[in-house]
mmCIF file of the N, C-alpha and C atoms, coordinates in Angstrom:
data_MODEL
# 
_entry.id   MODEL 
# 
loop_
_atom_site.group_PDB 
_atom_site.id 
_atom_site.type_symbol 
_atom_site.label_atom_id 
_atom_site.label_alt_id 
_atom_site.label_comp_id 
_atom_site.label_asym_id 
_atom_site.label_entity_id 
_atom_site.label_seq_id 
_atom_site.pdbx_PDB_ins_code 
_atom_site.Cartn_x 
_atom_site.Cartn_y 
_atom_site.Cartn_z 
_atom_site.occupancy 
_atom_site.B_iso_or_equiv 
_atom_site.pdbx_formal_charge 
_atom_site.auth_seq_id 
_atom_site.auth_comp_id 
_atom_site.auth_asym_id 
_atom_site.auth_atom_id 
_atom_site.pdbx_PDB_model_num 
ATOM 1   N N  . UNK A 1 1  ? -24.932 -1.199  18.020  1.00 0.00 ? 1  UNK A N  1 
ATOM 2   C CA . UNK A 1 1  ? -24.329 -2.461  17.604  1.00 0.00 ? 1  UNK A CA 1 
ATOM 3   C C  . UNK A 1 1  ? -23.323 -2.860  18.687  1.00 0.00 ? 1  UNK A C  1 
ATOM 4   N N  . UNK A 1 2  ? -23.344 -4.106  19.080  1.00 0.00 ? 2  UNK A N  1 
ATOM 5   C CA . UNK A 1 2  ? -22.445 -4.495  20.159  1.00 0.00 ? 2  UNK A CA 1 
ATOM 6   C C  . UNK A 1 2  ? -21.087 -4.939  19.640  1.00 0.00 ? 2  UNK A C  1 
ATOM 7   N N  . UNK A 1 3  ? -20.126 -4.853  20.522  1.00 0.00 ? 3  UNK A N  1 
ATOM 8   C CA . UNK A 1 3  ? -18.732 -5.121  20.198  1.00 0.00 ? 3  UNK A CA 1 
ATOM 9   C C  . UNK A 1 3  ? -18.510 -6.533  19.658  1.00 0.00 ? 3  UNK A C  1 
ATOM 10  N N  . UNK A 1 4  ? -19.176 -7.520  20.246  1.00 0.00 ? 4  UNK A N  1 
ATOM 11  C CA . UNK A 1 4  ? -19.002 -8.908  19.796  1.00 0.00 ? 4  UNK A CA 1 
ATOM 12  C C  . UNK A 1 4  ? -19.486 -9.102  18.366  1.00 0.00 ? 4  UNK A C  1 
ATOM 13  N N  . UNK A 1 5  ? -20.607 -8.498  18.026  1.00 0.00 ? 5  UNK A N  1 
ATOM 14  C CA . UNK A 1 5  ? -21.136 -8.607  16.668  1.00 0.00 ? 5  UNK A CA 1 
ATOM 15  C C  . UNK A 1 5  ? -20.181 -7.962  15.666  1.00 0.00 ? 5  UNK A C  1 
ATOM 16  N N  . UNK A 1 6  ? -19.675 -6.790  16.006  1.00 0.00 ? 6  UNK A N  1 
ATOM 17  C CA . UNK A 1 6  ? -18.748 -6.084  15.120  1.00 0.00 ? 6  UNK A CA 1 
ATOM 18  C C  . UNK A 1 6  ? -17.487 -6.920  14.906  1.00 0.00 ? 6  UNK A C  1 
ATOM 19  N N  . UNK A 1 7  ? -16.968 -7.493  15.968  1.00 0.00 ? 7  UNK A N  1 
ATOM 20  C CA . UNK A 1 7  ? -15.773 -8.331  15.869  1.00 0.00 ? 7  UNK A CA 1 
ATOM 21  C C  . UNK A 1 7  ? -16.042 -9.572  15.031  1.00 0.00 ? 7  UNK A C  1 
ATOM 22  N N  . UNK A 1 8  ? -17.195 -10.203 15.253  1.00 0.00 ? 8  UNK A N  1 
ATOM 23  C CA . UNK A 1 8  ? -17.540 -11.403 14.484  1.00 0.00 ? 8  UNK A CA 1 
ATOM 24  C C  . UNK A 1 8  ? -17.698 -11.103 13.001  1.00 0.00 ? 8  UNK A C  1 
ATOM 25  N N  . UNK A 1 9  ? -18.296 -9.963  12.681  1.00 0.00 ? 9  UNK A N  1 
ATOM 26  C CA . UNK A 1 9  ? -18.427 -9.572  11.275  1.00 0.00 ? 9  UNK A CA 1 
ATOM 27  C C  . UNK A 1 9  ? -17.053 -9.442  10.629  1.00 0.00 ? 9  UNK A C  1 
ATOM 28  N N  . UNK A 1 10 ? -16.157 -8.754  11.301  1.00 0.00 ? 10 UNK A N  1 
ATOM 29  C CA . UNK A 1 10 ? -14.815 -8.563  10.745  1.00 0.00 ? 10 UNK A CA 1 
ATOM 30  C C  . UNK A 1 10 ? -14.125 -9.916  10.564  1.00 0.00 ? 10 UNK A C  1 
ATOM 31  N N  . UNK A 1 11 ? -14.162 -10.750 11.575  1.00 0.00 ? 11 UNK A N  1 
ATOM 32  C CA . UNK A 1 11 ? -13.487 -12.043 11.523  1.00 0.00 ? 11 UNK A CA 1 
ATOM 33  C C  . UNK A 1 11 ? -14.035 -12.908 10.387  1.00 0.00 ? 11 UNK A C  1 
ATOM 34  N N  . UNK A 1 12 ? -15.330 -12.916 10.235  1.00 0.00 ? 12 UNK A N  1 
ATOM 35  C CA . UNK A 1 12 ? -15.964 -13.716 9.192   1.00 0.00 ? 12 UNK A CA 1 
ATOM 36  C C  . UNK A 1 12 ? -15.591 -13.230 7.800   1.00 0.00 ? 12 UNK A C  1 
ATOM 37  N N  . UNK A 1 13 ? -15.701 -11.941 7.572   1.00 0.00 ? 13 UNK A N  1 
ATOM 38  C CA . UNK A 1 13 ? -15.470 -11.416 6.231   1.00 0.00 ? 13 UNK A CA 1 
ATOM 39  C C  . UNK A 1 13 ? -13.992 -11.256 5.889   1.00 0.00 ? 13 UNK A C  1 
ATOM 40  N N  . UNK A 1 14 ? -13.157 -10.969 6.869   1.00 0.00 ? 14 UNK A N  1 
ATOM 41  C CA . UNK A 1 14 ? -11.741 -10.756 6.570   1.00 0.00 ? 14 UNK A CA 1 
ATOM 42  C C  . UNK A 1 14 ? -11.075 -12.004 6.018   1.00 0.00 ? 14 UNK A C  1 
ATOM 43  N N  . UNK A 1 15 ? -11.583 -13.165 6.391   1.00 0.00 ? 15 UNK A N  1 
ATOM 44  C CA . UNK A 1 15 ? -11.031 -14.415 5.865   1.00 0.00 ? 15 UNK A CA 1 
ATOM 45  C C  . UNK A 1 15 ? -11.215 -14.536 4.360   1.00 0.00 ? 15 UNK A C  1 
ATOM 46  N N  . UNK A 1 16 ? -12.168 -13.816 3.798   1.00 0.00 ? 16 UNK A N  1 
ATOM 47  C CA . UNK A 1 16 ? -12.469 -13.893 2.367   1.00 0.00 ? 16 UNK A CA 1 
ATOM 48  C C  . UNK A 1 16 ? -11.892 -12.721 1.578   1.00 0.00 ? 16 UNK A C  1 
ATOM 49  N N  . UNK A 1 17 ? -11.158 -11.851 2.260   1.00 0.00 ? 17 UNK A N  1 
ATOM 50  C CA . UNK A 1 17 ? -10.542 -10.685 1.619   1.00 0.00 ? 17 UNK A CA 1 
ATOM 51  C C  . UNK A 1 17 ? -9.089  -11.027 1.342   1.00 0.00 ? 17 UNK A C  1 
ATOM 52  N N  . UNK A 1 18 ? -8.630  -10.835 0.109   1.00 0.00 ? 18 UNK A N  1 
ATOM 53  C CA . UNK A 1 18 ? -7.224  -11.106 -0.181  1.00 0.00 ? 18 UNK A CA 1 
ATOM 54  C C  . UNK A 1 18 ? -6.308  -10.315 0.762   1.00 0.00 ? 18 UNK A C  1 
ATOM 55  N N  . UNK A 1 19 ? -5.250  -10.958 1.178   1.00 0.00 ? 19 UNK A N  1 
ATOM 56  C CA . UNK A 1 19 ? -4.308  -10.371 2.144   1.00 0.00 ? 19 UNK A CA 1 
ATOM 57  C C  . UNK A 1 19 ? -3.872  -8.958  1.756   1.00 0.00 ? 19 UNK A C  1 
ATOM 58  N N  . UNK A 1 20 ? -3.626  -8.731  0.481   1.00 0.00 ? 20 UNK A N  1 
ATOM 59  C CA . UNK A 1 20 ? -3.137  -7.417  0.052   1.00 0.00 ? 20 UNK A CA 1 
ATOM 60  C C  . UNK A 1 20 ? -4.184  -6.307  0.208   1.00 0.00 ? 20 UNK A C  1 
ATOM 61  N N  . UNK A 1 21 ? -5.450  -6.665  0.407   1.00 0.00 ? 21 UNK A N  1 
ATOM 62  C CA . UNK A 1 21 ? -6.520  -5.669  0.549   1.00 0.00 ? 21 UNK A CA 1 
ATOM 63  C C  . UNK A 1 21 ? -7.048  -5.544  1.977   1.00 0.00 ? 21 UNK A C  1 
ATOM 64  N N  . UNK A 1 22 ? -6.595  -6.393  2.872   1.00 0.00 ? 22 UNK A N  1 
ATOM 65  C CA . UNK A 1 22 ? -7.153  -6.403  4.228   1.00 0.00 ? 22 UNK A CA 1 
ATOM 66  C C  . UNK A 1 22 ? -6.914  -5.118  5.003   1.00 0.00 ? 22 UNK A C  1 
ATOM 67  N N  . UNK A 1 23 ? -5.716  -4.559  4.909   1.00 0.00 ? 23 UNK A N  1 
ATOM 68  C CA . UNK A 1 23 ? -5.435  -3.355  5.697   1.00 0.00 ? 23 UNK A CA 1 
ATOM 69  C C  . UNK A 1 23 ? -6.329  -2.199  5.263   1.00 0.00 ? 23 UNK A C  1 
ATOM 70  N N  . UNK A 1 24 ? -6.429  -1.962  3.969   1.00 0.00 ? 24 UNK A N  1 
ATOM 71  C CA . UNK A 1 24 ? -7.298  -0.889  3.478   1.00 0.00 ? 24 UNK A CA 1 
ATOM 72  C C  . UNK A 1 24 ? -8.755  -1.146  3.848   1.00 0.00 ? 24 UNK A C  1 
ATOM 73  N N  . UNK A 1 25 ? -9.157  -2.404  3.752   1.00 0.00 ? 25 UNK A N  1 
ATOM 74  C CA . UNK A 1 25 ? -10.530 -2.749  4.106   1.00 0.00 ? 25 UNK A CA 1 
ATOM 75  C C  . UNK A 1 25 ? -10.778 -2.531  5.598   1.00 0.00 ? 25 UNK A C  1 
ATOM 76  N N  . UNK A 1 26 ? -9.809  -2.833  6.421   1.00 0.00 ? 26 UNK A N  1 
ATOM 77  C CA . UNK A 1 26 ? -9.945  -2.617  7.866   1.00 0.00 ? 26 UNK A CA 1 
ATOM 78  C C  . UNK A 1 26 ? -10.122 -1.136  8.176   1.00 0.00 ? 26 UNK A C  1 
ATOM 79  N N  . UNK A 1 27 ? -9.327  -0.278  7.509   1.00 0.00 ? 27 UNK A N  1 
ATOM 80  C CA . UNK A 1 27 ? -9.470  1.172   7.706   1.00 0.00 ? 27 UNK A CA 1 
ATOM 81  C C  . UNK A 1 27 ? -10.871 1.630   7.301   1.00 0.00 ? 27 UNK A C  1 
ATOM 82  N N  . UNK A 1 28 ? -11.338 1.154   6.166   1.00 0.00 ? 28 UNK A N  1 
ATOM 83  C CA . UNK A 1 28 ? -12.675 1.534   5.700   1.00 0.00 ? 28 UNK A CA 1 
ATOM 84  C C  . UNK A 1 28 ? -13.756 1.014   6.650   1.00 0.00 ? 28 UNK A C  1 
ATOM 85  N N  . UNK A 1 29 ? -13.589 -0.182  7.148   1.00 0.00 ? 29 UNK A N  1 
ATOM 86  C CA . UNK A 1 29 ? -14.545 -0.786  8.077   1.00 0.00 ? 29 UNK A CA 1 
ATOM 87  C C  . UNK A 1 29 ? -14.683 0.074   9.340   1.00 0.00 ? 29 UNK A C  1 
ATOM 88  N N  . UNK A 1 30 ? -13.558 0.454   9.915   1.00 0.00 ? 30 UNK A N  1 
ATOM 89  C CA . UNK A 1 30 ? -13.577 1.292   11.124  1.00 0.00 ? 30 UNK A CA 1 
ATOM 90  C C  . UNK A 1 30 ? -14.198 2.647   10.819  1.00 0.00 ? 30 UNK A C  1 
ATOM 91  N N  . UNK A 1 31 ? -13.863 3.228   9.687   1.00 0.00 ? 31 UNK A N  1 
ATOM 92  C CA . UNK A 1 31 ? -14.442 4.529   9.322   1.00 0.00 ? 31 UNK A CA 1 
ATOM 93  C C  . UNK A 1 31 ? -15.951 4.448   9.145   1.00 0.00 ? 31 UNK A C  1 
ATOM 94  N N  . UNK A 1 32 ? -16.441 3.374   8.544   1.00 0.00 ? 32 UNK A N  1 
ATOM 95  C CA . UNK A 1 32 ? -17.891 3.199   8.383   1.00 0.00 ? 32 UNK A CA 1 
ATOM 96  C C  . UNK A 1 32 ? -18.558 3.080   9.752   1.00 0.00 ? 32 UNK A C  1 
ATOM 97  N N  . UNK A 1 33 ? -17.958 2.310   10.641  1.00 0.00 ? 33 UNK A N  1 
ATOM 98  C CA . UNK A 1 33 ? -18.517 2.178   11.989  1.00 0.00 ? 33 UNK A CA 1 
ATOM 99  C C  . UNK A 1 33 ? -18.610 3.532   12.677  1.00 0.00 ? 33 UNK A C  1 
ATOM 100 N N  . UNK A 1 34 ? -17.561 4.328   12.558  1.00 0.00 ? 34 UNK A N  1 
ATOM 101 C CA . UNK A 1 34 ? -17.567 5.662   13.166  1.00 0.00 ? 34 UNK A CA 1 
ATOM 102 C C  . UNK A 1 34 ? -18.600 6.563   12.501  1.00 0.00 ? 34 UNK A C  1 
ATOM 103 N N  . UNK A 1 35 ? -18.701 6.476   11.183  1.00 0.00 ? 35 UNK A N  1 
ATOM 104 C CA . UNK A 1 35 ? -19.681 7.287   10.446  1.00 0.00 ? 35 UNK A CA 1 
ATOM 105 C C  . UNK A 1 35 ? -21.111 6.958   10.873  1.00 0.00 ? 35 UNK A C  1 
ATOM 106 N N  . UNK A 1 36 ? -21.349 5.701   11.237  1.00 0.00 ? 36 UNK A N  1 
ATOM 107 C CA . UNK A 1 36 ? -22.681 5.282   11.654  1.00 0.00 ? 36 UNK A CA 1 
ATOM 108 C C  . UNK A 1 36 ? -22.913 5.441   13.161  1.00 0.00 ? 36 UNK A C  1 
ATOM 109 N N  . UNK A 1 37 ? -21.988 6.099   13.822  1.00 0.00 ? 37 UNK A N  1 
ATOM 110 C CA . UNK A 1 37 ? -22.201 6.457   15.215  1.00 0.00 ? 37 UNK A CA 1 
ATOM 111 C C  . UNK A 1 37 ? -21.833 5.410   16.241  1.00 0.00 ? 37 UNK A C  1 
ATOM 112 N N  . UNK A 1 38 ? -21.078 4.406   15.853  1.00 0.00 ? 38 UNK A N  1 
ATOM 113 C CA . UNK A 1 38 ? -20.613 3.436   16.840  1.00 0.00 ? 38 UNK A CA 1 
ATOM 114 C C  . UNK A 1 38 ? -19.652 4.170   17.774  1.00 0.00 ? 38 UNK A C  1 
ATOM 115 N N  . UNK A 1 39 ? -19.859 4.015   19.066  1.00 0.00 ? 39 UNK A N  1 
ATOM 116 C CA . UNK A 1 39 ? -19.072 4.733   20.056  1.00 0.00 ? 39 UNK A CA 1 
ATOM 117 C C  . UNK A 1 39 ? -17.594 4.361   19.967  1.00 0.00 ? 39 UNK A C  1 
ATOM 118 N N  . UNK A 1 40 ? -16.748 5.366   20.225  1.00 0.00 ? 40 UNK A N  1 
ATOM 119 C CA . UNK A 1 40 ? -15.310 5.127   20.193  1.00 0.00 ? 40 UNK A CA 1 
ATOM 120 C C  . UNK A 1 40 ? -14.902 4.066   21.203  1.00 0.00 ? 40 UNK A C  1 
ATOM 121 N N  . UNK A 1 41 ? -15.582 4.000   22.328  1.00 0.00 ? 41 UNK A N  1 
ATOM 122 C CA . UNK A 1 41 ? -15.247 2.983   23.334  1.00 0.00 ? 41 UNK A CA 1 
ATOM 123 C C  . UNK A 1 41 ? -15.497 1.574   22.796  1.00 0.00 ? 41 UNK A C  1 
ATOM 124 N N  . UNK A 1 42 ? -16.526 1.421   21.967  1.00 0.00 ? 42 UNK A N  1 
ATOM 125 C CA . UNK A 1 42 ? -16.804 0.127   21.341  1.00 0.00 ? 42 UNK A CA 1 
ATOM 126 C C  . UNK A 1 42 ? -15.719 -0.187  20.316  1.00 0.00 ? 42 UNK A C  1 
ATOM 127 N N  . UNK A 1 43 ? -15.333 0.820   19.536  1.00 0.00 ? 43 UNK A N  1 
ATOM 128 C CA . UNK A 1 43 ? -14.262 0.642   18.544  1.00 0.00 ? 43 UNK A CA 1 
ATOM 129 C C  . UNK A 1 43 ? -12.970 0.233   19.246  1.00 0.00 ? 43 UNK A C  1 
ATOM 130 N N  . UNK A 1 44 ? -12.633 0.922   20.321  1.00 0.00 ? 44 UNK A N  1 
ATOM 131 C CA . UNK A 1 44 ? -11.413 0.599   21.058  1.00 0.00 ? 44 UNK A CA 1 
ATOM 132 C C  . UNK A 1 44 ? -11.481 -0.805  21.651  1.00 0.00 ? 44 UNK A C  1 
ATOM 133 N N  . UNK A 1 45 ? -12.679 -1.274  21.971  1.00 0.00 ? 45 UNK A N  1 
ATOM 134 C CA . UNK A 1 45 ? -12.858 -2.619  22.492  1.00 0.00 ? 45 UNK A CA 1 
ATOM 135 C C  . UNK A 1 45 ? -12.555 -3.715  21.487  1.00 0.00 ? 45 UNK A C  1 
ATOM 136 N N  . UNK A 1 46 ? -12.395 -3.343  20.228  1.00 0.00 ? 46 UNK A N  1 
ATOM 137 C CA . UNK A 1 46 ? -12.061 -4.311  19.189  1.00 0.00 ? 46 UNK A CA 1 
ATOM 138 C C  . UNK A 1 46 ? -10.584 -4.693  19.191  1.00 0.00 ? 46 UNK A C  1 
ATOM 139 N N  . UNK A 1 47 ? -9.802  -3.966  19.968  1.00 0.00 ? 47 UNK A N  1 
ATOM 140 C CA . UNK A 1 47 ? -8.369  -4.266  20.036  1.00 0.00 ? 47 UNK A CA 1 
ATOM 141 C C  . UNK A 1 47 ? -8.178  -5.707  20.500  1.00 0.00 ? 47 UNK A C  1 
ATOM 142 N N  . UNK A 1 48 ? -7.304  -6.413  19.805  1.00 0.00 ? 48 UNK A N  1 
ATOM 143 C CA . UNK A 1 48 ? -7.003  -7.793  20.150  1.00 0.00 ? 48 UNK A CA 1 
ATOM 144 C C  . UNK A 1 48 ? -7.740  -8.818  19.307  1.00 0.00 ? 48 UNK A C  1 
ATOM 145 N N  . UNK A 1 49 ? -8.711  -8.358  18.518  1.00 0.00 ? 49 UNK A N  1 
ATOM 146 C CA . UNK A 1 49 ? -9.458  -9.280  17.657  1.00 0.00 ? 49 UNK A CA 1 
ATOM 147 C C  . UNK A 1 49 ? -8.582  -9.775  16.516  1.00 0.00 ? 49 UNK A C  1 
ATOM 148 N N  . UNK A 1 50 ? -7.830  -8.853  15.928  1.00 0.00 ? 50 UNK A N  1 
ATOM 149 C CA . UNK A 1 50 ? -7.023  -9.160  14.745  1.00 0.00 ? 50 UNK A CA 1 
ATOM 150 C C  . UNK A 1 50 ? -5.955  -8.075  14.625  1.00 0.00 ? 50 UNK A C  1 
ATOM 151 N N  . UNK A 1 51 ? -4.704  -8.426  14.363  1.00 0.00 ? 51 UNK A N  1 
ATOM 152 C CA . UNK A 1 51 ? -3.647  -7.412  14.265  1.00 0.00 ? 51 UNK A CA 1 
ATOM 153 C C  . UNK A 1 51 ? -3.902  -6.350  13.186  1.00 0.00 ? 51 UNK A C  1 
ATOM 154 N N  . UNK A 1 52 ? -4.518  -6.754  12.094  1.00 0.00 ? 52 UNK A N  1 
ATOM 155 C CA . UNK A 1 52 ? -4.812  -5.804  11.021  1.00 0.00 ? 52 UNK A CA 1 
ATOM 156 C C  . UNK A 1 52 ? -5.880  -4.820  11.483  1.00 0.00 ? 52 UNK A C  1 
ATOM 157 N N  . UNK A 1 53 ? -6.899  -5.322  12.148  1.00 0.00 ? 53 UNK A N  1 
ATOM 158 C CA . UNK A 1 53 ? -7.944  -4.459  12.676  1.00 0.00 ? 53 UNK A CA 1 
ATOM 159 C C  . UNK A 1 53 ? -7.387  -3.569  13.794  1.00 0.00 ? 53 UNK A C  1 
ATOM 160 N N  . UNK A 1 54 ? -6.455  -4.095  14.587  1.00 0.00 ? 54 UNK A N  1 
ATOM 161 C CA . UNK A 1 54 ? -5.819  -3.299  15.638  1.00 0.00 ? 54 UNK A CA 1 
ATOM 162 C C  . UNK A 1 54 ? -5.162  -2.052  15.054  1.00 0.00 ? 54 UNK A C  1 
ATOM 163 N N  . UNK A 1 55 ? -4.449  -2.232  13.954  1.00 0.00 ? 55 UNK A N  1 
ATOM 164 C CA . UNK A 1 55 ? -3.772  -1.097  13.317  1.00 0.00 ? 55 UNK A CA 1 
ATOM 165 C C  . UNK A 1 55 ? -4.786  -0.058  12.847  1.00 0.00 ? 55 UNK A C  1 
ATOM 166 N N  . UNK A 1 56 ? -5.902  -0.514  12.311  1.00 0.00 ? 56 UNK A N  1 
ATOM 167 C CA . UNK A 1 56 ? -6.930  0.408   11.835  1.00 0.00 ? 56 UNK A CA 1 
ATOM 168 C C  . UNK A 1 56 ? -7.570  1.156   13.010  1.00 0.00 ? 56 UNK A C  1 
ATOM 169 N N  . UNK A 1 57 ? -7.794  0.450   14.107  1.00 0.00 ? 57 UNK A N  1 
ATOM 170 C CA . UNK A 1 57 ? -8.370  1.098   15.297  1.00 0.00 ? 57 UNK A CA 1 
ATOM 171 C C  . UNK A 1 57 ? -7.407  2.142   15.847  1.00 0.00 ? 57 UNK A C  1 
ATOM 172 N N  . UNK A 1 58 ? -6.145  1.780   15.966  1.00 0.00 ? 58 UNK A N  1 
ATOM 173 C CA . UNK A 1 58 ? -5.144  2.720   16.471  1.00 0.00 ? 58 UNK A CA 1 
ATOM 174 C C  . UNK A 1 58 ? -5.066  3.962   15.586  1.00 0.00 ? 58 UNK A C  1 
ATOM 175 N N  . UNK A 1 59 ? -5.071  3.742   14.291  1.00 0.00 ? 59 UNK A N  1 
ATOM 176 C CA . UNK A 1 59 ? -5.009  4.864   13.356  1.00 0.00 ? 59 UNK A CA 1 
ATOM 177 C C  . UNK A 1 59 ? -6.226  5.772   13.516  1.00 0.00 ? 59 UNK A C  1 
ATOM 178 N N  . UNK A 1 60 ? -7.396  5.172   13.608  1.00 0.00 ? 60 UNK A N  1 
ATOM 179 C CA . UNK A 1 60 ? -8.628  5.963   13.740  1.00 0.00 ? 60 UNK A CA 1 
ATOM 180 C C  . UNK A 1 60 ? -8.661  6.727   15.054  1.00 0.00 ? 60 UNK A C  1 
ATOM 181 N N  . UNK A 1 61 ? -8.197  6.116   16.118  1.00 0.00 ? 61 UNK A N  1 
ATOM 182 C CA . UNK A 1 61 ? -8.237  6.770   17.421  1.00 0.00 ? 61 UNK A CA 1 
ATOM 183 C C  . UNK A 1 61 ? -7.177  7.868   17.526  1.00 0.00 ? 61 UNK A C  1 
ATOM 184 N N  . UNK A 1 62 ? -6.095  7.726   16.776  1.00 0.00 ? 62 UNK A N  1 
ATOM 185 C CA . UNK A 1 62 ? -5.049  8.750   16.762  1.00 0.00 ? 62 UNK A CA 1 
ATOM 186 C C  . UNK A 1 62 ? -5.358  9.876   15.795  1.00 0.00 ? 62 UNK A C  1 
ATOM 187 N N  . UNK A 1 63 ? -6.261  9.614   14.846  1.00 0.00 ? 63 UNK A N  1 
ATOM 188 C CA . UNK A 1 63 ? -6.601  10.587  13.811  1.00 0.00 ? 63 UNK A CA 1 
ATOM 189 C C  . UNK A 1 63 ? -7.296  11.794  14.425  1.00 0.00 ? 63 UNK A C  1 
ATOM 190 N N  . UNK A 1 64 ? -6.742  12.957  14.219  1.00 0.00 ? 64 UNK A N  1 
ATOM 191 C CA . UNK A 1 64 ? -7.308  14.188  14.786  1.00 0.00 ? 64 UNK A CA 1 
ATOM 192 C C  . UNK A 1 64 ? -8.589  14.623  14.090  1.00 0.00 ? 64 UNK A C  1 
ATOM 193 N N  . UNK A 1 65 ? -8.928  13.990  12.963  1.00 0.00 ? 65 UNK A N  1 
ATOM 194 C CA . UNK A 1 65 ? -10.086 14.448  12.196  1.00 0.00 ? 65 UNK A CA 1 
ATOM 195 C C  . UNK A 1 65 ? -11.369 13.740  12.581  1.00 0.00 ? 65 UNK A C  1 
ATOM 196 N N  . UNK A 1 66 ? -11.338 12.840  13.560  1.00 0.00 ? 66 UNK A N  1 
ATOM 197 C CA . UNK A 1 66 ? -12.563 12.146  13.961  1.00 0.00 ? 66 UNK A CA 1 
ATOM 198 C C  . UNK A 1 66 ? -13.580 13.179  14.410  1.00 0.00 ? 66 UNK A C  1 
ATOM 199 N N  . UNK A 1 67 ? -14.741 13.118  13.798  1.00 0.00 ? 67 UNK A N  1 
ATOM 200 C CA . UNK A 1 67 ? -15.812 14.035  14.148  1.00 0.00 ? 67 UNK A CA 1 
ATOM 201 C C  . UNK A 1 67 ? -15.706 15.401  13.495  1.00 0.00 ? 67 UNK A C  1 
ATOM 202 N N  . UNK A 1 68 ? -14.697 15.624  12.684  1.00 0.00 ? 68 UNK A N  1 
ATOM 203 C CA . UNK A 1 68 ? -14.523 16.901  12.008  1.00 0.00 ? 68 UNK A CA 1 
ATOM 204 C C  . UNK A 1 68 ? -15.370 16.891  10.741  1.00 0.00 ? 68 UNK A C  1 
ATOM 205 N N  . UNK A 1 69 ? -16.407 17.695  10.712  1.00 0.00 ? 69 UNK A N  1 
ATOM 206 C CA . UNK A 1 69 ? -17.359 17.657  9.600   1.00 0.00 ? 69 UNK A CA 1 
ATOM 207 C C  . UNK A 1 69 ? -16.726 18.028  8.266   1.00 0.00 ? 69 UNK A C  1 
ATOM 208 N N  . UNK A 1 70 ? -15.638 18.800  8.278   1.00 0.00 ? 70 UNK A N  1 
ATOM 209 C CA . UNK A 1 70 ? -14.982 19.161  7.029   1.00 0.00 ? 70 UNK A CA 1 
ATOM 210 C C  . UNK A 1 70 ? -14.300 17.951  6.393   1.00 0.00 ? 70 UNK A C  1 
ATOM 211 N N  . UNK A 1 71 ? -13.896 17.001  7.190   1.00 0.00 ? 71 UNK A N  1 
ATOM 212 C CA . UNK A 1 71 ? -13.172 15.847  6.680   1.00 0.00 ? 71 UNK A CA 1 
ATOM 213 C C  . UNK A 1 71 ? -14.093 14.681  6.348   1.00 0.00 ? 71 UNK A C  1 
ATOM 214 N N  . UNK A 1 72 ? -15.324 14.711  6.754   1.00 0.00 ? 72 UNK A N  1 
ATOM 215 C CA . UNK A 1 72 ? -16.213 13.577  6.545   1.00 0.00 ? 72 UNK A CA 1 
ATOM 216 C C  . UNK A 1 72 ? -16.494 13.303  5.073   1.00 0.00 ? 72 UNK A C  1 
ATOM 217 N N  . UNK A 1 73 ? -16.342 14.295  4.234   1.00 0.00 ? 73 UNK A N  1 
ATOM 218 C CA . UNK A 1 73 ? -16.605 14.101  2.815   1.00 0.00 ? 73 UNK A CA 1 
ATOM 219 C C  . UNK A 1 73 ? -15.442 13.422  2.105   1.00 0.00 ? 73 UNK A C  1 
ATOM 220 N N  . UNK A 1 74 ? -14.241 13.427  2.688   1.00 0.00 ? 74 UNK A N  1 
ATOM 221 C CA . UNK A 1 74 ? -13.067 12.845  2.081   1.00 0.00 ? 74 UNK A CA 1 
ATOM 222 C C  . UNK A 1 74 ? -12.876 11.422  2.598   1.00 0.00 ? 74 UNK A C  1 
ATOM 223 N N  . UNK A 1 75 ? -13.329 10.445  1.807   1.00 0.00 ? 75 UNK A N  1 
ATOM 224 C CA . UNK A 1 75 ? -13.230 9.059   2.220   1.00 0.00 ? 75 UNK A CA 1 
ATOM 225 C C  . UNK A 1 75 ? -11.992 8.373   1.627   1.00 0.00 ? 75 UNK A C  1 
ATOM 226 N N  . UNK A 1 76 ? -11.175 9.116   0.927   1.00 0.00 ? 76 UNK A N  1 
ATOM 227 C CA . UNK A 1 76 ? -9.965  8.557   0.367   1.00 0.00 ? 76 UNK A CA 1 
ATOM 228 C C  . UNK A 1 76 ? -10.178 7.745   -0.898  1.00 0.00 ? 76 UNK A C  1 
ATOM 229 N N  . UNK A 1 77 ? -11.349 7.820   -1.491  1.00 0.00 ? 77 UNK A N  1 
ATOM 230 C CA . UNK A 1 77 ? -11.603 7.090   -2.720  1.00 0.00 ? 77 UNK A CA 1 
ATOM 231 C C  . UNK A 1 77 ? -11.181 7.945   -3.910  1.00 0.00 ? 77 UNK A C  1 
ATOM 232 N N  . UNK A 1 78 ? -10.545 7.288   -4.839  1.00 0.00 ? 78 UNK A N  1 
ATOM 233 C CA . UNK A 1 78 ? -10.172 7.978   -6.066  1.00 0.00 ? 78 UNK A CA 1 
ATOM 234 C C  . UNK A 1 78 ? -10.885 7.318   -7.233  1.00 0.00 ? 78 UNK A C  1 
ATOM 235 N N  . UNK A 1 79 ? -11.331 8.126   -8.155  1.00 0.00 ? 79 UNK A N  1 
ATOM 236 C CA . UNK A 1 79 ? -12.018 7.578   -9.337  1.00 0.00 ? 79 UNK A CA 1 
ATOM 237 C C  . UNK A 1 79 ? -11.045 7.092   -10.364 1.00 0.00 ? 79 UNK A C  1 
# 
């Protein structure tokens, strides 16, 4: 998946997400991209698209658990 398409998807859909849910949605969006094998360089290329998405990218790139198979099962969802 190319960087422009990923950015356009976020820009299009984020406008329809209530402000109070955008940050959590951005984190989930980046995690899904990583789970589906989108290269980290492509993820990092999203910087500058949107400040909310920037924070999610920074968090994901700083997260030491990227690629750690033990952590992949914990998506932060609570029932």
